[in-house]
C-alpha positions, 0 to 999 in steps of 0.5 A: 501609881503604886501600892503606897498611894492611898485610895481616892474615895469620893463619898455623898453626904446623903449616904453618910450613914452607910459605908460607900464610895465612888473610887477614883483611879489612885492606889491601884496595882495596874500600869499603862493605860490602866494605871491605878485602880482598874477594877474591870474584870472584862478589860485586857489588863493583867487579871492578877492586877485587877484582883489586887485592885478589887481586893483593895476596894473590898478591904476599904468597904470592910468586906471580903472580895467574894462579898464585893458583888457585881453584875455583868453589865449590858446597858439594860434596865434589868435589876437583880436582888442578891442575898449572898456571893454569886456569879455575875449575872447579866444585869445593870443594877442590884439591890439587897437587904442582906448585911455584909454585902457590898454592891458594886458597879463599874463605869468609865463615863456612865453614871454610877448610882448608889441608893439607900434607905437606911431605916429599912436596911435596903441598898441598891447600885445601878450602872446608868449610861444613856441607854440604861437610863432612857430604858428605866434602870433607875426607876427599876432599881427603886421599885426593886428596893421597894419590893425588899421593904424600902420606902420611896420617900426615904430612899436617898440616891447619889450619882458619882463621877460621870461624863459632864455635858460639856464633854459629851458630844452626840449626834442628832439621832440620840436626841431623836431616840430620847424624844421618842421615849421621853418628850421632856428630854430635850432640856438635857441637850445643848447646841454644839458645833454644826449638828453636834449636840451636848448631852447632860447625862447626870442632869437626865439621871437626876430628873428621872430619879426625882420623877419616880419620887426620890426627893433626895438625889444628887450628883457629886459633880465630878467629870470623868472625861476632864480629869485624866489624873483622877478618873478613867474615861472610855470616851477620852481613851477612844479619842486618844486611840488607846487600845483599852481603858480602865474601869472605875468602881462604886460600892455600897454596903449595909 
């Protein structure tokens, strides 16, 4: 992959009024296991390559690199409201009503979720792995948007490329953890081999979004694990015993 390769930007019809995108790995400056558009500042990739990649994303979003804002993701349910460039704080979601800011989330199997109430001029972005989703990061993002003036019934949400159920094998202890917090979660687990289960992360995310009143919620239906040419995947890299893995970026701006 080289500089001449165009960026691979997946969009959602429900967010079409705003500039947004779930970026694949094509079109970046990184090489090796990070080949392509690795946007993870916390990865062991060459920092200059990551900065080039992020500048390409910023240009695609029509913002400067310093207004492509993000957070230091920790698998929490914490949300921050931002109104300008800032240092990366520990949280897993952001909301804003400030035009010209692009909210960005990094993932490599977890759910990147973009939100918008275009009428109210409020957007959000969330990183929702199983832990954050179970602990309520999606609901917390919706509430933070409402605090900025969004209307629950007008919020649209889109889940981007994430690991699909057929590729997400887990142990019975994860089902137990989910059942302790959300008894309806059993519907998102299917039987695998032996005591292994297959967990439907985007299905769980969609149900939690609809459960908090978001009628317009969709998944782009792209699986990060099963498409190595297009997406980075933490789990796939782990199975391949690679030393590190690239991070995909998703972004939305007013």
